[in-house]
C-alpha positions as CSV (number, residue, x, y, z in Angstrom):
1,M,0.0,-0.1,0.1
2,K,1.3,3.4,-1.0
3,Q,1.3,6.3,1.9
4,K,2.3,10.2,1.2
5,L,5.3,10.5,3.7
6,Y,7.7,12.5,4.2
7,F,10.8,10.4,3.5
8,L,14.6,11.2,5.3
9,L,17.6,9.9,3.7
10,G,21.6,11.0,5.0
11,K,24.9,9.7,3.3
12,T,28.1,10.3,4.5
13,P,31.1,11.8,2.0
14,T,33.6,8.9,1.3
15,T,36.1,11.4,2.9
16,G,36.4,12.7,6.1
17,R,37.8,12.2,9.6
18,W,36.2,8.5,10.9
19,E,37.8,8.5,14.3
20,D,34.5,6.4,16.1
21,Y,32.5,7.9,13.5
22,T,30.2,4.4,13.7
23,S,29.5,4.7,17.2
24,R,29.5,8.2,17.2
25,L,26.2,7.8,14.6
26,D,24.6,4.7,16.0
27,V,24.4,6.6,19.5
28,V,23.1,10.0,17.6
29,C,20.5,7.6,16.2
30,R,19.3,6.0,19.3
31,L,19.2,10.2,20.7
32,V,17.3,11.6,18.0
33,N,14.5,8.0,17.9
34,S,14.2,8.8,21.9
35,R,13.9,12.5,21.9
36,Y,11.7,12.7,18.5
37,Q,9.8,9.8,18.7
38,K,6.3,11.3,18.2
39,H,7.3,12.9,15.4
40,L,8.9,9.6,13.3
41,H,7.3,7.3,11.4
42,T,9.7,4.7,11.6
43,D,13.1,4.9,14.0
44,I,16.1,6.7,12.1
45,T,17.9,3.7,10.5
46,L,21.7,3.1,10.4
47,L,22.5,1.1,6.7
48,A,24.6,-1.7,6.9
49,D,27.5,0.2,5.5
50,H,27.3,2.7,8.5
51,K,27.5,5.4,5.4
52,E,24.0,5.9,5.4
53,I,20.6,6.9,7.4
54,R,17.2,6.6,6.7
55,A,14.0,7.8,8.6
56,I,10.1,8.0,7.8
57,L,9.2,11.2,9.6
58,L,4.9,11.8,10.2
59,N,5.9,16.0,9.9
60,I,8.1,18.6,9.0
61,S,8.0,20.4,12.2
62,R,11.3,19.0,14.1
63,V,13.2,18.5,11.4
64,Y,15.5,21.2,11.8
65,D,16.2,19.7,15.1
66,I,16.6,16.1,14.4
67,I,19.3,17.1,11.6
68,D,21.2,19.8,14.1
69,T,20.9,16.7,16.6
70,I,22.4,14.1,13.9
71,L,25.6,16.9,12.7
72,K,26.5,17.6,16.3
73,G,26.8,14.3,17.2
74,I,28.7,13.2,14.2
75,Y,31.0,16.2,14.1
76,P,34.0,16.6,12.7
77,Q,32.5,14.5,9.7
78,K,29.6,15.7,7.6
79,M,26.7,14.1,6.2
80,H,24.4,15.1,3.4
81,L,21.0,15.2,4.0
82,V,17.7,15.2,1.7
83,L,14.0,15.3,2.5
84,V,11.3,14.3,0.4
85,H,7.2,14.4,0.4
86,D,6.1,11.7,-2.0
87,Y,4.1,8.3,-2.1
88,L,6.0,5.5,-0.7
89,E,5.9,1.7,-0.6
90,N,7.1,-1.6,1.6
91,I,7.2,1.0,4.7
92,D,7.6,-2.2,6.7
93,D,11.0,-2.3,5.3
94,I,13.2,0.3,5.7
95,N,16.2,-1.3,3.7
96,N,13.7,-1.6,0.9
97,L,11.8,1.1,-0.4
98,Q,10.3,1.8,-3.5
99,G,7.9,4.4,-4.5
100,P,8.6,8.6,-5.9
101,A,9.9,9.5,-2.7
102,R,13.3,7.3,-2.8
103,D,13.7,8.3,-7.0
104,K,13.2,11.8,-6.0
105,A,15.8,11.6,-3.1
106,G,18.8,9.9,-5.2
107,P,18.9,12.7,-8.0
108,M,18.4,15.2,-5.4
109,M,21.4,13.8,-2.8
110,A,23.7,13.7,-5.8
111,Q,23.3,17.7,-6.6
112,L,23.3,18.3,-2.8
113,K,27.0,16.3,-2.9
114,L,28.1,18.4,-6.3
115,E,27.4,21.3,-4.1
116,D,28.8,20.2,-1.6
117,L,25.7,21.7,0.6
118,L,24.2,19.8,4.0
119,F,20.5,20.2,3.0
120,E,18.1,20.1,0.5
121,M,14.1,19.7,0.8
122,S,11.3,18.6,-1.6
123,V,8.3,19.0,0.2
124,D,5.6,21.1,-1.2
125,R,6.0,24.9,-2.7
126,E,9.5,24.9,-4.5
127,E,10.1,28.4,-3.6
128,T,9.3,27.8,0.6
129,D,11.2,24.6,0.0
130,L,14.5,26.9,-1.6
131,A,13.8,29.3,1.2
132,L,13.8,26.7,4.0
133,S,16.7,24.7,2.6
134,G,19.0,27.6,2.0
135,L,18.6,29.1,5.8
136,M,19.7,25.3,6.9
137,N,22.5,25.2,4.6
138,S,23.8,28.6,6.2
139,I,23.1,28.6,9.6
140,Q,25.3,24.7,9.6
141,L,27.6,26.2,7.5
142,L,28.2,28.3,10.0
143,K,28.2,26.1,12.6
144,Q,30.3,23.5,10.9
145,G,33.5,26.5,10.6
146,L,32.8,26.7,14.5
147,S,36.1,25.1,15.8
148,P,36.6,22.6,18.8
149,K,37.2,25.2,21.6
150,K,34.4,27.6,20.3
151,R,31.8,24.6,20.4
152,R,32.7,24.1,24.1
153,I,32.5,27.5,24.9
154,I,28.7,27.8,23.2
155,S,27.8,24.4,24.6
156,E,28.7,25.3,28.3
157,Y,26.9,28.9,27.7
158,V,24.0,27.5,27.0
159,K,23.9,25.0,29.4
160,T,24.7,28.1,32.1
161,G,22.8,30.7,30.3
162,N,25.2,32.6,32.0
163,Q,28.4,34.2,30.8
164,T,30.2,34.5,34.2
165,Q,29.4,30.7,35.0
166,A,30.4,29.3,31.8
167,A,34.1,31.1,31.8
168,R,34.0,29.4,35.6
169,N,33.3,25.9,34.5
170,L,35.8,26.5,31.5
171,V,38.6,28.0,33.4
172,M,38.7,31.6,31.4
173,T,37.6,34.8,32.1
174,Q,34.2,36.2,31.0
175,Q,35.5,38.4,28.2
176,G,37.0,35.5,26.6
177,V,33.6,34.2,26.6
178,S,31.9,37.1,25.5
179,K,34.8,37.1,22.5
180,A,34.4,33.7,21.6
181,L,30.7,34.3,21.2
182,K,30.5,36.8,19.1
183,S,33.6,36.0,16.9
184,S,31.2,32.4,16.5
185,N,28.1,34.8,15.4
186,W,26.1,32.9,18.0
187,Q,23.9,35.6,18.0
188,E,23.1,35.2,14.7
189,I,23.0,32.0,14.5
190,R,20.5,31.7,17.6
191,D,18.3,33.5,15.6
192,G,18.3,32.2,13.0
193,E,17.4,28.8,14.3
194,K,14.3,30.5,16.2
195,K,13.1,31.8,12.7
196,L,13.9,28.5,10.8
197,K,11.9,26.5,13.5
198,R,8.9,28.7,13.3
199,A,9.0,28.7,9.5
200,L,9.3,24.5,10.0
201,E,6.0,24.4,12.2
202,L,4.0,27.1,10.0
203,Y,4.9,25.0,7.2
204,S,4.3,21.6,8.8
205,A,0.9,22.8,10.2
206,R,-0.4,23.9,6.8
207,L,1.0,20.7,4.9
208,G,-1.2,19.1,8.1
209,R,-4.5,21.4,7.1
210,K,-4.1,20.5,3.3
211,Q,-4.0,16.8,3.8
212,S,-6.9,17.0,6.2
213,S,-9.1,18.8,3.7
214,L,-7.7,16.4,0.8
215,D,-8.9,13.0,3.4
216,D,-12.5,14.7,4.2
217,F,-12.9,15.6,0.0
218,Y,-12.2,11.1,-0.9
């Protein structure tokens, strides 16, 4: 039976840093499956070669959080991810999915790798998909460019919510924390994430209403 769902496909580049990559990807997949269970039709599954993940989502409201969690967990390795909304068959066997959604995902993934971007989506309106994909790429590429030191500082600041406490925990000055946050464009990243998450929530709600109308019609 065919169902119109959201197919998420992720592939790891053949080059990159591989230290503990497989174990980290396995951990992050289990974390996503636990944290975002109500948004998943199937768990995120790591395929046998450990370089591809697949999942079927029920909606797109938390897709940024899912992708951000994955990319954060596998850093410094990268992953290209595409999201397609279309019909799928064999959805009970994630390894052998068939249908238009999987057919679309292949060329999208090839183009994504060619452009060396991290994310592309084809959900409903092309202009909206392009805008949201572009914003997500911009935010994640900024994050990818952060040094491990800046990542630690940002993580501690987010955890404590206070520059002075973060500095104390990291055994550095408050001025050092402030400088790192400013030079990392943390405020811009945070503001961009808030807007992107809200846009995805609105888009998801509209798609849900659209599907309900179609169900009522048929």
